[in-house]
C-alpha positions in Angstrom: -15.1 -17.8 -9.8 -14.1 -17.7 -13.4 -13.4 -14.3 -14.9 -13.2 -13.5 -18.5 -11.4 -10.6 -20.2 -12.9 -9.4 -23.5 -10.8 -7.3 -25.9 -11.4 -5.8 -29.3 -9.7 -3.4 -31.6 -8.6 -2.5 -35.1 -7.8 -6.1 -36.1 -11.6 -6.6 -36.5 -11.8 -9.3 -33.8 -13.3 -9.6 -30.4 -11.3 -11.9 -28.1 -12.2 -13.5 -24.8 -9.5 -14.3 -22.3 -9.1 -16.2 -19.1 -8.2 -13.2 -17.0 -6.0 -15.1 -14.5 -4.0 -17.2 -17.0 -3.9 -14.9 -20.0 -5.2 -17.6 -22.3 -7.4 -16.6 -25.2 -10.5 -18.8 -25.0 -12.7 -17.5 -27.8 -12.4 -15.2 -30.8 -15.4 -13.5 -32.6 -14.8 -11.9 -36.0 -16.1 -8.3 -36.4 -15.5 -7.8 -40.1 -17.6 -4.7 -40.6 -15.2 -2.3 -38.9 -12.8 -1.8 -36.0 -14.3 -1.9 -32.5 -14.2 1.5 -30.8 -16.0 0.6 -27.5 -17.2 -2.4 -25.5 -19.9 -2.5 -22.9 -21.5 -5.3 -20.9 -25.2 -5.4 -20.0 -26.1 -5.3 -16.3 -27.2 -8.9 -16.3 -24.0 -10.0 -18.0 -25.9 -11.6 -20.8 -24.9 -9.3 -23.6 -21.8 -7.5 -25.0 -22.3 -4.3 -27.0 -19.5 -3.6 -29.5 -19.5 -0.1 -30.9 -17.8 0.4 -34.3 -18.1 2.5 -37.3 -21.8 3.6 -37.7 -23.3 0.7 -35.8 -23.4 -1.1 -32.4 -23.6 -4.9 -32.4 -25.1 -6.8 -29.5 -23.7 -10.3 -28.9 -24.9 -13.0 -26.6 -22.0 -13.6 -24.2 -23.0 -17.2 -23.3 -23.7 -18.3 -26.8 -21.1 -19.8 -29.1 -22.8 -18.2 -32.1 -20.4 -15.5 -33.4 -23.3 -13.6 -35.1 -24.7 -10.5 -33.5 -28.2 -10.9 -32.2 -29.1 -7.3 -32.8 -27.6 -4.3 -34.7 -28.2 -0.7 -33.7 -28.2 1.4 -36.9 -28.6 5.2 -37.0 -25.3 6.9 -36.5 -23.4 8.1 -39.6 -19.8 8.1 -38.2 -17.6 6.4 -35.6 -19.4 5.6 -32.4 -17.2 6.9 -29.5 -19.2 5.9 -26.4 -21.7 3.4 -25.2 -23.3 2.6 -21.9 -26.3 0.7 -20.6 -29.1 1.9 -18.3 -28.8 0.2 -14.9 -31.5 -2.3 -15.8 -30.3 -2.7 -19.4 -33.6 -1.5 -20.9 -32.0 1.3 -22.8 -28.6 2.3 -24.0 -26.9 5.6 -24.8 -24.2 6.2 -27.5 -22.1 9.1 -28.7 -20.7 9.6 -32.1 -18.4 11.6 -34.3 -21.6 12.4 -36.3 -22.3 15.0 -33.6 -25.2 13.3 -31.9 -26.0 11.4 -28.7 -28.7 8.7 -29.1 -30.8 6.7 -26.7 -31.8 3.2 -27.9 -34.4 0.7 -26.9 -32.3 -2.4 -26.3 -35.3 -4.7 -27.0 -36.0 -3.4 -30.5 -32.8 -1.6 -31.5 -34.9 1.6 -32.3 -33.7 5.1 -31.6 -35.8 6.7 -28.8 -34.1 10.1 -28.6 -31.5 12.2 -30.4 -29.5 15.0 -28.8 -27.3 17.2 -31.1 -23.9 18.7 -30.3 -23.3 19.9 -33.9 -19.7 18.8 -33.6 -18.1 15.3 -33.1 -19.0 13.9 -29.7 -16.1 12.3 -27.8 -17.8 10.7 -24.9 -21.0 10.2 -23.0 -21.8 8.8 -19.5 -24.9 8.3 -17.5 -25.2 10.1 -14.2 -25.7 7.6 -11.3 -29.2 9.0 -10.8 -30.0 7.6 -14.3 -31.9 10.8 -15.1 -29.1 12.8 -16.7 -26.5 12.2 -19.4 -23.1 14.0 -19.5 -21.4 14.3 -22.9 -18.4 16.2 -24.3 -17.2 17.1 -27.7 -14.4 18.3 -30.0 -15.7 21.8 -29.9 -14.8 22.1 -26.2 -18.2 21.7 -24.7 -19.5 19.6 -21.8 -23.3 19.2 -21.8 -25.7 17.8 -19.3 -28.9 16.5 -20.7 -32.0 16.3 -18.4 -34.0 13.2 -19.5 -37.1 14.1 -17.6 -37.2 17.6 -19.3 -35.8 16.3 -22.5 -33.3 19.2 -22.9 -29.8 20.4 -22.3 -29.7 21.8 -18.8 -26.1 22.8 -18.6 -23.4 23.8 -21.1 -19.8 24.2 -19.9 -16.8 25.4 -21.9 -13.7 24.7 -19.9 -11.2 26.2 -22.4 -12.0 27.9 -25.7 -10.9 26.0 -28.8 -9.7 22.9 -26.9 -11.4 19.5 -27.3 -12.8 17.9 -24.2 -11.2 14.4 -24.3 -13.0 12.6 -21.5 -15.5 12.9 -18.7 -16.1 11.0 -15.5 -18.8 11.3 -12.8 -18.3 10.2 -9.2 -20.2 7.1 -8.1 -22.3 9.1 -5.6 -22.9 11.9 -8.2 -20.9 14.4 -6.2 -18.1 15.3 -8.7 -17.7 15.8 -12.5 -14.3 15.8 -14.0 -13.3 16.6 -17.6 -10.0 16.3 -19.5 -9.1 19.2 -21.7 -5.9 18.8 -23.7 -3.7 19.2 -26.8 -0.2 18.3 -27.7 1.3 20.8 -25.3 -0.7 20.3 -22.1 -3.4 18.1 -20.5 -5.6 19.7 -17.8 -8.3 18.3 -15.6 -11.3 20.5 -14.7 -13.5 19.5 -11.7 -17.0 20.6 -10.7 -19.0 19.8 -7.6 -22.5 18.4 -8.6 -25.3 19.3 -6.2 -28.8 17.9 -6.7 -31.7 19.7 -4.9 -35.4 19.4 -5.7 -34.7 17.4 -8.8 -32.3 20.1 -10.1 -28.5 19.7 -10.5 -26.2 22.6 -9.9 -22.5 22.8 -10.8 -19.9 24.6 -8.7 -16.3 24.9 -10.0 -13.8 23.3 -7.7 -10.4 23.3 -9.4 -8.4 22.8 -12.5 -4.8 21.3 -12.6 -2.2 20.3 -15.1 -2.0 16.5 -15.1 0.2 15.8 -18.1 2.4 17.8 -20.6 0.5 16.4 -23.6 -2.8 14.7 -24.5 -4.9 13.2 -21.7 -6.8 10.3 -23.2 -8.8 9.3 -20.2 -9.9 10.5 -16.8 -11.6 8.2 -14.2 -12.7 8.7 -10.6 -12.3 5.7 -8.3 -15.4 4.0 -6.8 -14.6 5.4 -3.4 -14.2 8.9 -4.9 -10.8 9.3 -3.3 -8.6 8.9 -6.4 -8.5 10.1 -10.0 -6.7 8.2 -12.7 -5.5 10.0 -15.8 -4.1 8.3 -18.9 -1.9 10.1 -21.4 0.0 10.1 -24.7 3.2 10.4 -22.6 3.1 6.6 -22.1 2.0 6.9 -18.4 -1.1 6.6 -16.2 -1.2 8.7 -13.1 -3.1 8.3 -9.9 -4.2 11.5 -8.1 -5.4 11.4 -4.4 -8.4 13.6 -3.6 -7.3 15.6 -0.5 -9.2 18.0 1.7 -12.4 18.2 -0.3 -15.7 17.4 1.4 -18.0 16.9 -1.6 -21.1 16.0 0.4 -21.5 18.7 3.0 -20.7 21.9 1.2 -23.8 23.9 0.4 -22.6 27.1 -1.4 -24.7 29.9 -2.7 -24.4 29.6 -6.5 -24.0 32.4 -9.0 -25.2 32.0 -12.6 -21.6 32.1 -13.7 -20.5 29.5 -11.2 -23.3 27.2 -12.3 -22.5 27.4 -16.0 -18.8 28.2 -16.4 -15.3 27.8 -15.1 -15.1 30.8 -12.8 -13.6 30.6 -9.4 -11.6 27.5 -10.0 -9.1 26.8 -7.3 -5.5 27.6 -8.4 -3.0 24.8 -8.8 -1.4 25.6 -5.4 -4.8 24.9 -3.7 -5.6 21.9 -5.8 -7.2 19.1 -3.8 -5.8 16.5 -6.2 -2.3 15.3 -5.2 -0.1 13.1 -7.4 0.2 9.7 -5.7 1.6 7.3 -8.3 2.9 7.3 -11.8 2.6 4.0 -13.7 5.3 4.2 -16.4 5.7 0.6 -17.8 3.9 1.2 -21.1 5.8 1.9 -24.3 3.1 3.9 -26.2 0.0 6.0 -25.6 -2.1 4.8 -22.7 -5.7 5.0 -23.8 -7.9 3.7 -21.0 -8.1 2.4 -17.5 -10.4 0.8 -14.9 -10.3 0.8 -11.1 -10.9 -2.1 -8.8 -13.8 -1.6 -6.4 -11.4 -1.0 -3.5 -9.3 1.4 -5.6 -6.2 -0.7 -4.9 -5.8 -1.9 -8.5 -6.0 -0.4 -12.0 -6.2 -1.9 -15.4 -4.7 0.1 -18.3 -4.8 -0.4 -22.1 -2.0 0.9 -24.4 -1.0 1.1 -28.0 1.9 -1.2 -27.2 -0.5 -4.1 -27.6 -0.8 -4.8 -23.9 -3.5 -4.4 -21.3 -2.0 -4.5 -17.8 -3.3 -5.0 -14.3 -1.4 -2.9 -11.7 -1.2 -3.1 -8.0 -1.1 0.6 -7.1 0.6 0.2 -3.7 3.7 -1.4 -5.3 3.2 0.0 -8.9 3.8 -3.5 -10.1 2.2 -5.3 -13.0 0.1 -8.3 -11.7 -1.2 -9.5 -15.1 -0.8 -8.5 -18.7 -2.7 -9.6 -21.9 -1.3 -9.6 -25.4 -2.7 -11.1 -28.6 -4.1 -8.4 -30.9 -2.1 -7.4 -33.8 -2.6 -3.7 -33.0 -2.5 -1.6 -29.8 -4.7 -2.1 -26.8 -6.7 1.1 -26.5 -9.8 0.1 -24.5 -10.5 -1.5 -21.2 -13.9 -1.8 -19.5 -15.6 -3.7 -16.8 -17.4 -4.2 -13.5 -16.5 -7.6 -12.1 -14.9 -9.7 -9.4 -11.4 -11.0 -10.0 -9.6 -13.4 -7.6 -6.0 -12.4 -7.8 -3.1 -14.1 -6.1 -0.4 -11.6 -5.1 2.0 -11.6 -2.1 0.8 -15.2 -1.4 -2.6 -13.8 -0.5 -6.0 -14.4 -2.2 -7.5 -11.1 -2.9 -10.9 -10.3 -4.4 -10.7 -7.4 -6.8 -13.9 -6.0 -8.2 -13.4 -3.6 -11.1 -15.2 -0.4 -12.2 -14.6 2.2 -14.9 -15.7 5.4 -16.9 -15.1 7.5 -20.3 -12.4 8.8 -22.8 -11.4 10.7 -25.9 -8.6 12.7 -27.6 -8.3 15.8 -29.8 -5.2 16.3 -31.8 -2.9 14.3 -34.1 -0.9 11.4 -32.6 2.9 11.1 -33.0 2.4 8.1 -35.4 -0.4 6.1 -37.0 0.5 3.1 -34.8 -0.4 5.1 -31.7 -4.0 5.3 -33.0 -4.3 1.6 -33.8 -5.7 -0.2 -30.8 -7.8 -2.6 -28.8 -10.8 -2.3 -26.5 -11.1 -4.5 -23.5 -14.1 -5.6 -21.4 -14.2 -7.7 -18.3 -17.1 -9.9 -17.1 -17.6 -12.6 -14.6 -19.4 -15.9 -15.2 -20.9 -15.8 -11.7 -21.4 -13.3 -9.0 -22.7 -9.7 -9.0 -21.7 -7.7 -12.1 -22.8 -4.3 -13.1 -22.9 -2.3 -16.3 -19.9 -1.0 -18.1 -19.4 2.6 -19.1 -18.0 4.4 -22.0 -15.4 6.8 -23.0 -13.9 8.0 -26.3 -11.3 9.9 -28.2 -10.6 11.3 -31.6 -8.3 13.5 -33.7 -9.0 16.1 -36.3 -5.8 15.2 -38.3 -6.6 11.5 -38.2 -10.2 12.1 -39.3 -8.9 13.7 -42.4 -6.9 10.6 -43.3 -8.2 7.2 -42.1 -10.4 8.1 -39.1 -8.5 5.6 -37.0 -9.8 7.0 -33.7 -9.5 4.6 -30.7 -12.2 5.0 -28.1 -12.4 3.8 -24.5 -15.3 2.5 -22.6 -15.6 1.4 -19.1 -18.2 1.0 -16.5 -20.1 2.9 -13.9 -20.7 2.7 -10.2 -22.7 0.9 -7.7 -26.0 2.2 -9.1 -25.5 -0.2 -12.0 -26.1 -3.2 -9.7 -29.5 -4.5 -10.7 -30.0 -5.7 -7.2 -30.5 -3.0 -4.6 -30.1 -0.2 -7.2 -33.5 1.3 -6.2 -32.6 1.6 -2.6 -29.2 3.0 -3.2 -30.4 5.7 -5.6 -33.6 6.5 -3.7 -31.6 7.4 -0.6 -29.0 9.4 -2.5 -31.2 11.0 -5.2 -34.8 10.9 -4.2 -35.8 13.4 -6.9 -34.4 11.1 -9.6 -35.6 7.7 -8.2 -38.1 7.4 -11.0 -35.2 6.8 -13.4 -33.9 3.8 -11.6 -36.5 1.4 -13.0 -38.0 3.4 -15.9 -37.7 1.1 -18.9 -38.2 2.5 -22.4 -41.8 3.0 -21.7 -40.8 6.3 -20.0 -38.9 7.3 -23.2 -41.7 7.5 -25.6 -41.4 7.3 -29.4 -42.8 10.8 -29.8 -39.5 12.2 -28.4 -37.4 11.0 -31.4 -36.8 14.5 -32.7 -33.4 16.1 -32.6 -32.9 18.1 -29.4 -30.5 21.0 -29.7 -29.0 22.7 -26.7 -30.8 25.9 -25.9 
């Protein structure tokens, strides 16, 4: 199988690489702006490149460098992008304070949801019926698509930006990164869906880094959590002694909406397993392999690296952009030769974002990366984003990260997987934009 790595960043180009050799096979100019996020459609036909104000859709198999469709409607940097599991609609987040749903056939906006402050990230719940977004104002919001409203609003810490969110592949956990230049904490909630209603139960919060967290991502098997940071490292946390599928608590209103009763650090179920410390600058993004044995990271030092977690060694690295590598995204199968064995690594991913000023402008100049396979099953990628108030005042050079979601993104068998796990949300597995009518294009404000 031939696997291609796609990267993009602040040098206004999108580059395709042979993942196993590191050879750049194709370059597409993106002259309108830097590329903040990349996302691949579920059928592997299209690449969505999110930049300043617009998302451009490219035909992956075509040699034509011109975008086949441009999504216009945002008024500031786009920080997140993700496809519906069948590719019929797409969601984006932006520093203009909105989350938008788009018809991927026409490029028209179908829905607008307002945060009122810059939005750092947005992801689609595996049930395909809810969106989770976070913003610079410190809010995490869950949007119920069937009710067309904000169903939950969380504020982990007052006056701290929420940098990144990630949802477990089975919909059981929600993690959010809250950080500034002095500390980077991860907040965790259990997500319980009953009778078409999602409830949130605080699980824990823990200090993951001593400075900004740029990205959090749960592994496909929901046994590990990756955190990326401005301290030049990525860390792997093992989820220990937490049964997220059998607990059935009695929820108070405060537990459902806030951060009460979080487990103290001494009882934290996340234990540090590995620290990946080979990068020289801010690590902005990451993507797990399907077996959770490998991780891809992207950094401002111009490199994207593929790590074998058991040995903490770099298996592959990619360099070519003139500015840092800040984004990595994908859902793919990669044949990797390591320890004289042929291993099949299938990669997943999730979201990102940052809040305060970087140590230097170079740390904010970067690259996004996206993987796709020319054959074999491939799912949709997922987003993630980051930004800085100080940088916004100057050049708005805010690197974003986007990666991909879980098994529900597989067009084949998605109905069965989701129907059994989320029967109340099964209608969203194959909705198409017909279910998101044009009469819902008004701005929806939370409560």
